[in-house]
SEDREN-327802 format. One record per residue: x, y, z of N, C-alpha, C in turn; residue in one letter. Coordinates in steps of 0.05 Angstrom, whole numbers, plus 5000, padded with zeros to 4 digits. Layout:
BEGIN
XYZXYZXYZA
...
END
This chain:
BEGIN
897343384859898643124863901243114848X
903343004860905942974847906342684840X
907842634819908342354811910142214831X
909641964836911441814854913441644838X
912341504818914041344801913241404772X
914841544758914041654732915941564710X
914941574685916441494661916241724641X
918541814631918542024610918041894583X
916542034566915941934539916842154520X
919142114509920342294489919042234462X
918542444446916942404422918342224401X
920642304393921942154371922541864378X
923541814402924241544410921741364413X
919341494417916941334422914841394401X
915541494378913541584359911741354350X
912841114347911140894339909040824360X
909740874385907940814407905841034410X
906741284409904941514413902841524390X
903741464366901941494343900041264339X
900341054355898640824352897140784379X
894540834379893040824404893240544417X
893240334401893340064412896040014426X
898240104413900840064425901140244450X
900040484449900240654472898740534496X
896440424491894840304513896440064525X
897639904508899239684518901539784536X
902839994527905040114543904040214569X
901640344569900540444595899740214613X
898839994602898239764618900839654631X
902939654616905539574627906439754649X
905940014645906540204667905040144692X
902440104689900740044713901639784727X
902339584711903239334723905839364738X
907439554730910039594743909839784767X
907439894771907140074794907640364786X
907940424761908240704752905640844755X
905641084767903141224771902841464753X
905041534738904841774721906741754697X
905941884675907741904652908142204646X
910442264637911142544629911442544599X
909242614586909142604557910142864545X
912242844529913243084515911143174494X
910143414497908243524478909543724460X
911843834468913444014451916343944456X
917643834435920443754439922243974427X
924743904424926744104415926244204387X
924644064372924044154344922244404345X
920644434366918744654367916044584358X
915644334348913044244339911544114363X
908844094361907344004383905443774375X
904543624395902843384391899843434391X
899043684391896243754392895643984373X
893144024366892444244348892944514363X
894744674354895444914368895045154350X
894345374362894145634347896845774348X
898745664363901345804368903745654355X
903645394354905945234346905145044324X
907044964307906444784285905844504295X
904144354280903444084287905743894281X
906143684297908243494293907943344267X
905443334257904943194231906443334208X
907043594211908443744191911443684192X
912343564214915143504218915843214213X
914043034221914542754219912042614209X
912142484185909842354173908742124189X
910142034210909041824228906541914240X
906242174244903942294257901942394236X
899442314239897442374219896342664223X
895842804202894743074205891943064218X
891343264234888743284246888243114271X
890142954279889742784302890842924327X
889242934347890043054373891242834390X
893942804387895242584402895342624432X
895442874440895342924469892742834481X
890542904468887842824478887542524477X
888542404456888342114453889841974476X
892342064481893941944503892741994530X
891542234534890342304559887942114565X
886342054545884041884550884941604556X
886941504543887941234549889141224577X
890641434584891741434611889541444632X
887441594627885241604646883941324649X
883641194628882340924629884140724643X
886740764641888640564653889640654681X
888540884691889240974718892041084720X
893041214699895641334699895341634696X
896641784713896642084711898442164688X
897642374674899242474651900042774657X
902642824654903643094656904743174629X
904243414621905243504595908043624598X
909943514583912743604584913343774559X
914843984563915644154541918544244543X
920044224522922644334520922344634518X
923844784533923245074536924945244517X
927445314525928945504510930445384486X
928845244470929945124445927645124425X
928245154400926145184380926945104352X
928244874349928944784322931344614322X
931944514299934244324295935944414271X
938444464277940244564256940644354234X
940544094241941143884222938643814205X
936343914213933943864197932244114199X
933144334188931744594191929144594175X
927044714188924444744175923545034180X
922345164160921545444163919545494186X
918045284194916045324216917345324243X
919845244245921145234271921445514282X
920845554308920945814320923545964316X
925745814317928445944315928846044287X
927545924267927846014239925746224232X
923346194244921246404239922046664252X
923546654274924246894289927346884293X
928846954273931746934276932847094300X
931447314307932347474329931947334356X
930547114356930146964381932546774387X
934146724367936246534370938346614391X
939346414405941546474423944046564408X
945546754420947946854408950346724421X
951946584405954046414415956746544412X
958346524432961046644432963146414429X
965046464410967146264406969246374388X
971046204380973146274361972546174334X
972946344314972346254286974746094276X
974646024250976745864238979445994240X
979546254241982046394243982946434272X
981446334290982146364318981446624330X
979646774317978847044326976147014341X
975847164363973347164378971147284361X
968747154363966447254349963947154362X
961747294356959047214367957247164343X
955946924342954346854320951646734329X
949546764313947046624320947546324321X
946046184338946545904342946245744316X
944645834298944345684273946945684257X
948645884260951145904245953545854263X
953145734287955345704306956545434306X
955745264286956744994287959744964283X
960945154270963845134265965545284286X
964245414305965745564325967045384345X
969445464355970645324377969645464403X
968145314418966945434442967845284467X
967145384490967745244515965245184530X
965244954544962944884562960244894548X
960144784524957544764511956344494517X
954044484532952844234540951644094516X
950344244498949244124474951144194451X
950744054428952644084406951644274384X
949644434391948344624372946644484351X
946144224355944144094338941444214344X
940944254370938544404378939044704375X
937044844366937245124363936145264388X
937945334405937145464430936245744426X
934345834443933346104442934446264465X
934246524463935346704483933346734507X
933946624530932146634553931546924562X
933247114556932647394564930647534546X
930147424523928347554504925547534514X
924247764520921447754530919447634511X
919947654485918147524466918347224467X
920747114471921146834475919646734499X
920046874521918746794546915746794543X
914647004531911747024528910646804510X
912146744489911346524471911046264486X
913046204502913045954518910745954539X
910346184551908146204571905446174557X
905246274533902646244518902145944511X
904245804503903945524497903145364523X
904445434545903745304570900845354577X
899945604574897145674580895245534561X
896045504536894345364517893845074525X
896044944532895844664540894144634566X
894644794586893244774611890344844609X
889645024592886845114589885244914573X
886444764556885044584539884844294549X
886944214564887243924571887443884601X
886143674611886243614640888743464648X
891043574640893643454649894043524678X
895543354692896043404720897843644725X
899543704706901243934709903143954685X
905144134688906944194666909844124675X
911343994658914143934663915944084644X
917844234655919644384638922344234635X
923344244611926044144606927544354590X
930144364594931944564581931044844587X
930344894612929845164622932545274630X
934345304611937145384616938345484590X
940945544592942545624569943845374557X
944845414532946145184519948845124532X
950045314545952645274558953845544565X
956345544573957745794580958145974555X
957745854532958146004507955846194500X
953646184515951446364509950146464535X
948746674534948046824511949647084511X
950747164487952347394485951047604467X
948347594466946947794451946648054465X
945248254453945048524464943548524491X
941548354494940048354519941748264543X
943448064538945247974560947348184566X
948348304545950348514549949248744565X
946748814559945449034573945048964603X
944248714608943848624636946548624651X
948648534638951248524651952248814657X
951848994638952649274642951149394665X
948549334667946949444688947949344715X
948849094716949748984742952549074749X
954349074728957149134733957849424729X
956149574716956749854710958349894685X
959049684671960549704646960349444631X
960749464605960949234588963249264569X
965249424577967549474560969049214555X
970049184531971548954523969948704517X
967348744514965548524509966248384482X
966248124480965647914500968047814515X
970447894507972847784519973047864549X
971648084556971748164584970147974602X
968447804589967147584605969147364609X
970247264588972447064590973847054563X
976346974564977846914540978146614536X
978246534511978546254505981446194501X
982646054519985445984518985845684520X
986945564499987445274499984945124505X
982745214493980245074496978845114523X
979845284539978645334565977945634568X
976045684587975245954592977046074613X
978246304606979946454626978246694634X
977146684659975146894668976347174666X
974547354657975247634656973747784678X
973848054678972648214699969648194700X
968348114678965348104677964347824680X
966047634687965247354688962947304708X
963347424732961347394753958647524745X
958847764735956347904727954847754705X
956347634687955147474665953647244677X
954847094695953546854706951046934723X
951347144739949147234756946847334739X
947447484718945247584701943647364688X
945047154679943646934667941846794687X
942946744711941346604732938846774739X
939147034740936947204746934747184724X
935647164699933747144677932046884679X
933446664686932046414689930046424712X
930946534735929046564757926646734750X
927146954736924847124728922846974711X
923946804693922146644676920546444693X
921946314713920646124730918446254746X
918846504755916746644769914246674752X
914646744727912446784709911046524702X
912646304699911546044693909945934717X
910945984741909545894765906746024766X
906646284760904146434761902246324739X
903346264716901746154694900445894702X
902145704713901145434719899145444742X
899745604762898045604786895445764782X
895145894759892546014753890445794749X
891345554744889545324739889445154764X
887245154778887145014804887944724802X
889644644821890444364822892744284804X
893644464786895844394768898544454782X
900544304775903144334787905244384766X
907444504775909744574758912144404766X
913144244747915444074752917744174734X
920144144743922444234727924544014727X
925543934703927643744700930343894698X
932343814713935043924711937043694713X
939443754704941643574710942243594740X
943443384751943943374779946643494787X
948243564767951043644771951243934779X
950144004802949944284810952644424811X
954844304819957444444820958444544793X
957144444771957944544744955644694731X
953344724745950944824731951045124726X
952945264737953245544730953845574700X
954945354688955545364659953045404642X
950745304652948345334636946445534648X
947345684668945845924677943345884693X
942845644704940345594719941045524747X
940145674766940645624795938145494807X
938045224805935745084815935745024845X
937645144858937945094887935945274903X
935945234929934445404946935745684947X
934245894949935446164953936746194980X
936445984997937845985023940545845021X
941045714998943645574995945745754983X
947945784997950045964988952045804971X
952145864945953745704926956745784927X
958245634943961145684945962645544922X
961245374906962545214886963645364863X
962645604858963145744833965345954834X
966545994857968646194859967746474855X
965246534861964146804857965146994879X
965747234872966647424892964347494911X
961947504901959547564917957447344912X
957847104923956046884918953146934926X
952747124944950047174953948347284930X
949547414910947947514888946947284870X
948647084867947846844852945746694869X
946246684895944446544913941546644911X
941246904908938547024907936946934882X
938446824862937046734838936146444840X
936546314863935646044867932546024864X
931645824849928745824843927345564853X
928645414870927345164879924545204890X
924045414906921345444917919145504896X
920045574872918145644851916845404837X
918145174840917044934827915944744848X
913944594840912644404858914144144861X
915944094842917543844843919943884825X
922243814835924743834819925543554811X
925643494785926543244774929543264769X
931143114784934043134782935142894767X
936342944744937342734728939942614740X
939642394754942042264766943042064746X
944042164724944642004701947541904702X
947941694717950641574720950241274721X
952141124708951940834710952740734738X
954340894752955040824780952640874798X
951840684814949440714830950240824858X
952140704871952940784898955340974897X
955541124918957941304920960541144921X
960340904933962740734933963740664905X
961740614887962540544860963840784845X
963341024855964441264842966941364855X
968341194870970741284884972941384865X
973041274841975041354822974141584804X
971741684809970641904793971542174805X
971142394791971942654801970642734828X
968142634833966742714857964742504864X
963842504889961842304899959242314883X
958642554873956042584860956042484831X
958142354822958142214797957041924801X
954841914816953441664822950541734827X
948741544824945941584830945541674859X
946841534877946541594905947541874912X
950041934902951242194908949842424895X
948842384870947442594856944842664870X
943342454879940842504893941342644920X
943442564933944142684959944942974955X
946443034934947143314928944743484922X
942843374906940443524899938843594925X
938543394942937143454968938543664984X
941243654983942843844999942444124990X
942444174964942344454954939444554953X
937544374950934744464949933744524977X
934844394998934344465026931444445033X
930044255021927244205028925244405017X
926144595000924344794989922244674970X
922844444958921044304941921844004941X
919943824936920643544935922543494911X
924443314915926343234895925642954885X
925742914859925342644847927942574833X
929142344841931542254827930742114801X
932142174779931542064753933841884743X
933141684727935141504716935041504685X
937341484673937641454644938141164639X
936041014631936140724631938240614612X
938840754590940740644571943540614583X
944040754605946640724618947040454631X
944940294632945140024644944839804623X
945339884598944939694576946639444579X
949139464589950839234592950039054615X
948539164634947639004657944839114665X
942839054649940139174655939039094682X
939938874693938938784720939538994741X
941539164736942339374755940239594757X
938339594737936239794738934639774764X
934239524773932639484798934139614821X
936739584823938239704845938240004843X
938340114818938340404815935540514822X
933440374815930740464823930540474853X
931440264866931340254895932940484907X
935140554896936740774906935241034903X
933941074880932441324877930241354898X
928841144902926641154922927841194950X
930041064956931241094983932141384987X
933241514966934341774969932241994968X
930241964951928342184948925442104951X
924841854954922141764957920541754931X
921941834909920641844883922741754862X
921741684838923641604817922341664790X
924141754772923241814744925141654726X
923941514706925441354687925441494660X
927741514648928041614621929241394605X
927841264587925441344575923741104570X
921141144563919340914557920440734536X
921840844516922840684494924540454502X
926140494523927940274532926340054546X
924340134561922639944575921039774556X
919939904536918339754516920139614495X
921939764484923539654462925539444471X
926739474494928739284504927639084524X
925039104530923938914548925038924576X
925439164586926639194612924639234635X
922139194629920139234650920639064675X
921638824670921938644693924038754713X
925738934704927739054722926639304735X
924439404726923439674735920939654751X
920339434763917939404780918339574805X
916239734812916439894836917039734861X
915939484861916239314885919139244890X
921039284871923839234876924939414898X
923539634903924539824923923839734951X
922139534954921239454981923239274994X
923339295021925139125037923538995059X
924638785071923238665094923138865117X
920938865131920539035155921638875179X
923638975192924838835215924538995240X
925338865262925039005288926639255290X
928739285274930339535274928639775265X
926539725251924839935241922540015260X
922539895284920439965303920140265309X
922340405316922040695320921040845296X
922040775272921240905248918240855242X
917340605246914540535241912740685261X
913640715285912040855305911741155296X
913841275287913841555278911941575254X
912141385235910541395211907541375218X
906841205236904041185244903041435258X
904841555274904041815287903542035266X
905042025244904642225223902142175207X
901441915204899241845186896541845199X
896441825225893841795239893541995261X
891042055269890642235292891942125317X
892442295336893942215360892541995376X
889841995375888441795390889041505382X
890141465358890841195349893641105357X
895041275370897741205380897341045406X
897540785404897140605427899740535441X
901940675434904440635447906340445433X
908840485437910840325423910840035432X
910239985457910239715467908139545453X
905739655450903639505436904339465407X
905439675395906239655367908239435363X
910239425381912339225379911138945381X
909238905400907938645404906338565380X
904838755368903038685346904438665320X
906438825315907638845288910338705286X
911438615308914138485306914338225321X
912838185343913137955360910937745357X
908837805343906637615340907537385323X
907137145332908036905317906436875291X
904237015288902636995264903637165240X
905637325245906737505224907837345201X
907137425177908237305152910637475144X
913037385147915437545141915537615112X
914837435094915037495065913037705056X
910937755072908937945065908938185084X
911038225098911338445117913738615107X
913138845095915138985079915039285085X
917139425076917239715079918839835057X
918640095055920440255038922040435057X
924540385058926340525076927840745062X
927940975075929241205062932141235072X
933641415060936441445065937041505094X
935241645108935741725136934641525156X
933741295146932641095164929641115168X
928441335160925541365162924141185142X
921541145147919940975129918041145113X
917941085087915941205070913341055072X
913440795076911040635078911740365089X
909640215098910039945109907439795109X
907739525107905439345109906239115127X
904439045145904738815163902538615157X
903238365150901338165143901537925162X
899337795166899237565185897537335173X
897837105186896236875179894936765204X
892336715203890936595225891636305227X
891536195251892035915255889935755240X
890635515231888635335218886435285237X
884035265227881735215244879135275230X
877035325246874435355234874135625220X
872335645200871735895187870636095208X
870736355203871636475178874636525178X
876036505201878836595202880836375196X
880136125201882035905200883635905174X
886335935176888035925153888036175135X
886336375142886236615126888536805132X
888837005116890937205121889637465129X
891337655137890237915143892338135139X
891438365131893038605131892738735158X
894838715174894638825201895339115202X
897239205186898039485184898639555155X
897639775145898339875119898440175121X
900840295119901040575124903040705105X
902540945096904241095078904541385089X
906941485088907441755096905441945082X
904042125096902142295083903342455060X
905942525061907142685040907442515014X
907142255016907442084992904941924986X
902741994998900241864992899241944965X
897541774953896341824926898441824905X
900641674910902741644889903341354883X
901541174891901740894884903140724905X
904040844928905540684947903740494963X
901340584969899540404983898840164965X
898440214940897839994921900239804918X
902639914917905039754914905439574939X
905139684963905539534987903339314989X
900839404984898739204986899038974966X
899639054941899938844920902138644926X
904338744937906538574944905738384967X
904238484986903338315008901338104999X
899438184983897437994973898837784956X
900737864939902037664922903537464939X
904937554960906337374978904437184992X
902137285000900137105014899036904994X
898436994969897436804949899436574944X
901936634944904036434940903936224962X
903036304985902836115008900135975009X
898536014988895935874987893736025001X
894136265010892136415025890136535004X
887636475008885636574988883536755001X
883636795027881836975040883537165058X
883037425055884637625069882737815083X
883237855109881638045126883238295129X
881838515135883038765142882938785172X
885338765185885438755214884238495224X
883038505247881638275260883538055269X
886138105269888037915279887937905310X
888637685321888437645350890137855365X
892737865358894538065370894738305352X
892538465353892438675333893238945344X
894139115326894439395332891839545326X
890739475303888139585294886239355287X
883839365297881939155291880639165264X
881139385250880139425223881639655210X
880539765189881740005177881340245196X
883540355206883240585225882440835212X
880740995226879841255215878841215186X
876741045183875840955156874541175140X
876041355130875041565112874141455086X
872541595070871541485045873741395026X
875941545025878041465006879341205014X
879541145040880540885048878640665041X
876040715045873940525037874140465007X
874540674991874640634962877140484954X
879340534969881940394962881540094964X
880339994986880139714989877839594973X
875739744969873539644953874439614924X
876139794915877239774888878939524884X
880039414906881639174906880138924913X
877538944912875838704914874938644942X
875138824961874238774988871238834991X
870038655007867238705016867538835043X
866839095044867239245069864739215087X
865239195113863139175133861239425131X
858739375134856739595133857239785156X
857639685180857839855204860739885212X
861240115223863840165236863840035264X
866239975274866439885302868440065316X
868540045342869840255358871740135379X
873540305387874940275413873640475432X
872740385455871540555475873340585499X
873340815512875040855535873540995557X
874340935582873241085606875341065628X
875341265646877041265669875441135692X
876140885699874640735719875040845748X
877141005751877541115778875741345784X
874641465763872941705767870341665750X
869041445755866641375739864341315757X
862741515765860541465784858341275773X
858241235746856241055735856740765744X
859340705748859940435758858740385786X
859240585803858340555831855340575833X
854140725815851240775818849540545807X
850840345795849340125783847939965806X
845439905803843839765823844239465819X
845539335840846039055838844038885855X
842039025865840138885883838638655869X
838438675843836938465829838638225821X
841138225829842938005820844137855844X
842737845866843837725891844237425888X
842837305868843137015865845436935847X
846937135837849237085819851837205832X
854037095823856637195831858237255805X
859937455806861837515785864537565798X
866237365797868737365812871037275794X
873537345802875837255787876036955787X
877136855764877636565761879636475782X
879136245795880936125814882335885801X
884735825810886135585800884335345805X
884235175785882534935787879934975773X
879235225765876735275751877035295721X
879435245711879935275682878135085666X
877834845675876234655659873334745657X
872234865678869534965677869335205657X
871335375657871435595637871435485609X
873235295604873535185577871035045568X
869734905586867234765579865134965571X
864935185586863035405579863635515552X
866135575547866835695521866335505498X
867035245502866535045481863635025474X
861935065494859035035489857835295477X
858835525486857535775479859135935458X
861735925460863436095442865835925431X
865335705417867535545407869135695387X
871635635384873335765365875235965377X
875036205368877136405374877336475404X
875036525417875136605445876236375462X
875436125456876435895470879435875467X
880335905442883235875436884836095450X
883736345451885136565464885436515494X
883236415507883436375536885336135542X
885235925526887035705530889935795527X
890435955507893136065503894036235525X
892236415535892936605556893636455582X
891936265590892536115615894835925611X
895035805588897235615583899935745583X
900036005577902636145577903236285604X
901636215625902136325651900736585657X
898536635643897036885647895736885675X
895237125685894137165712891137085712X
890336875727887436805728885737025738X
886837215754885237435764884437625742X
885337585717884537755695882337625678X
881037415690878637295677876437285698X
874237415692871937415710869937205701X
868837055721866836855715864136935727X
862036905712859336955721857936675725X
856636645748855236395753853036435774X
850936275773849136275795850636165820X
849836245843851136145867850935845868X
853235715870853435425870852635295843X
852635465821851835365794854135365775X
853535285750855535275729856135555717X
858435575705859235825692857235895670X
856336135671854436225649855336485636X
857736585643858836825630861736865638X
863137015621865937075627866637345616X
868837465627869837715617872837715621X
874337775600877237795601878038085606X
879738125626880738395631883838385631X
885038605627887938625628888638885642X
890738885658891439115674894139225667X
894239485662896739625657896539895672X
897439905697897140145713898340395701X
900540355684901840585672900640665645X
898840505635897740565608894840485607X
893940395583891240315579890840025589X
888939985606888039715613885839635593X
885139375593883239285573881039125585X
878839115571876538945578875438825552X
875138555553874038415530875938205520X
874737985511871937955504870237895529X
867637935526865737885547863237755534X
862237545547859937405536858437235557X
855837195553854237035571852736825555X
851836625569850436405556847836505544X
847136375522844636455508842236415526X
842336225543840036155560839336365581X
841236545588840736735609840837025598X
840837055573840837325561838137455565X
838137715565835737875569835037925598X
836837865616836337905645838238115656X
839638255639841638465647844038345662X
844438085659846737955672849338055659X
849238115633851638225620852538485633X
850538655640851238905653852438865681X
851238665695852338595721855238495719X
855738315701858438215697860338435689X
859438615672861038845663861739015687X
859839085703860239255726862239125746X
861938875751863738735770866538715758X
866738685732869438675719870838945721X
869239165718870439435721871339485749X
869839385769870839405797873339255801X
873539015789876038855791878339005778X
877939135756880039295743880939515762X
879039655773879639865792881339765815X
880539535826881939415849884739335842X
885239265816887939175807889639415799X
888639665802890239895796889840015769X
887739935754887340045728886240335730X
886840485710885840765708884140785682X
885440835659884040845634883640555624X
881140495618880440225608879340245580X
880340075563879440075535877839815529X
875539855517874039625506874239645476X
875839475464876339495436874439325419X
874339395393873039235373870139165380X
868539375383865739335390863939525374X
861539445369859539625357857639725378X
857839625403855839685424856539935440X
856840155426857740395440855540495459X
852940465452850840545470850740375495X
851140115491851039925514853239985534X
855640015524857840075543857840365553X
856340525538856140805547854640835573X
853140625581851740635607853740655630X
856240575625858240585646860440795639X
859640985623861441215618863441175595X
863240965580865140915559864341075534X
866341205521865941365498867741275475X
866841305450868541235427871041415425X
873341295422875741445418877141385392X
876541145381877641065355875540905340X
875540935314873540785299874940645276X
873740425267874840245247872640135229X
873540025207871639875190873139625180X
871839405183872939145174872339095145X
873638895135873238815107874438545102X
873538405081874638145074874538115044X
876537965034876737915006877337625001X
875937504982876637234973878037254947X
880437154946882137184922881336974901X
END
C-alpha cells in the first residue's frame, strides 16, 4: 500500500512530540481528522543516530537528552499509529552520517573517516584541492546543495552501501512498518565525490583520469568550466546511485508487502549536480548537454522505487505565478508536471510541499494541497512541526481537494466506474447521466469529486435526498454513488469523499442515510458487495442488510419458459395494459395495498406524460384492480420490469406469475429484447421465466 496523503516527521523539529507519547497521539489524531492516512517518521536523520535500539547505529538518546535511554520510540510511535488508523513508514537519510557543527565520535562519518565524501574546491590560496567533507568548510566550491553542515558519505563506497542496507534490513525485520522512505540518496553537489573510487570509475568509463580533478571541471569565477571528463564524472555518479537503488529494492522487497519510497527534489534539469537520475530509463535527458545522453539515461532508477516523492518546494503554486521565474517548474504545478513527465509512468509520483514557504499566507496551503492532488493524486506535507506548532491543520484538510461534481464530468465518471467495477455494472452513459446528474433529488453540496490534471477523476460521490413523506425514506438522504479509482483505493479517498458527503447532509438536517435505494438510482445498494466494502460502511456506523439483492436479466425474445407457462387456470383474470381513464383505479389500488413510494412513482410517471402501455393491470374480469406491473421499453438497450405487486387478498394463487408472464409478453410486443428486473431478492421466483442474476448489491442504513 502506498500513502495517499502523508506527513513527514523530522526528528529534531518534532522531538517534543515524538518523545512524548501523549503529544504524539494527539498529533496522530489531528492527522486522522485531516484525512492523512500515513506518516513518514524519520528513524535515522543526518546525524546518523536512530530512534530505536540498534545493533548497528547509536541511539538518539546519546545525541539529544530529549530522548530517554532505553525507550524504543519507533515501536511506541508504531503502536499509537496502529491505534489511530495511521500507516507508518520509516524514513532514513542515506548518504550522510554526521554533523560538522556538532561532531560526536559515534557518528558514522567520524567513526569511519574513509567513508566521508571527498570534496573538490579551491583553498584559501585559490589552489584546487580535494578534502574530506569534515575539513571542507572553508573551500570555495561550486553547486553544493548542502553547506557541509551535514557530513556526506561516499555513495560509491561498498562499505557505506552495505551499512545502510543493513540498517534498512534491521528496521524491516524488527518492525511492521509499511515500508522504507529514502532521503538524500544522492551526492552533496557537483563538488563531490572526488575520492579514489570515483576517479577509478571515471577512468574505467573514459579510459583516462589524467589531470584529475581539473580535468572534470575548473572553477572559474565561482562557476564550473567543464573539462574532458565532465560527462564521465556525472555518468559514473548516476550509475553508482542506480546500483545502490537496485540493492535497496532487493532488500526491501525481501519482506512481503513492504514498499520502497524515495524523496528527491523536483528540479530535474539541475539534478545532475547531485548525481541522482530519478527519471525513467526511457527518458532521454537532453537537459544536461551530455555528448552521449543515452549513457546517463540508462542510470534512470524510477522503476526501482514503488513511489517517488517529489519535493515541489516553491511558494508559487501555479505555473502562471512563476512566469517571472527561470522556468515553469519553479512552481508546485510545474514541478509536479515535470516529475510526471520524466518518470513516464514507471512509478507513482507524489507531489510534496514545504509548508514553511506559505508562512506569510498560510491559507494558500489549501490551494497547494489541491494542486498536488490534481497533479499526482497524492500529496506529502513537510513537516508535522508546522501543522502542530503553527496551528495550520485547518488549511491542510484533505477535503480541500474536493470539487463539485458537474455534468462536465459525465464522461470521466463513466470511465471511472468502468475501471472500478466489473463490466456487468456498466448500465450505459444515458442511465448514469439520468441518475447522477439529472435527478432532482441530487444534493449538490454533497455531490463531489477529485479532479485530476488531465480531466480524469480519482474519485466521486453522488448524494441525494428523498422527498418528505412517510418512513423509512421520507426526508432521508442516500449515497447513490461512491467510487475511487482502483489505483488510489485504500489511501483514504473513500473516507474523505464519504465524510464530506455526510457532513454536508448533516448540515441540511439529514439524520438517516441509505446506501443506494434512491428512486432514480444507478445502483440500488452497494455494488459488488465484497467483504472490504461491507467493512468500510460498517466501520462508519451502517447497519448492513443481511441478504444481498440482485439485478436479474433475460432475453424475452428467446425465452421458451415464457411461452410454456400454462395460463389455463387463469381464465377468469385479465392482465392488460393500462388504458386512459383507468388511472384513478390504479391509484386507489396502490393507496390501499402499496401506499408510499410505489404510489408516488406511478403518479409521477403518468403525471409527466409516461406511456400508459408501460403499466400492466391485473383484475378479475369485470372486477377491481388487484395487481400491477410497471415495465419500460428500450429496444436499443435494457428494458425493465418492476415494481410488480398484487393484493394481499389474492396472494397464493400464482396470480403474480400470471401477471409477470403477461407483462413479459407485453414487453416482447413493444420490441424489448434484454429485460432487467432490478432490486430483488426473489431470484428463484423470477428464475422460473429464465431470469438470472447479473449484478448483486447490499443495502445499508445509518442513523446519525
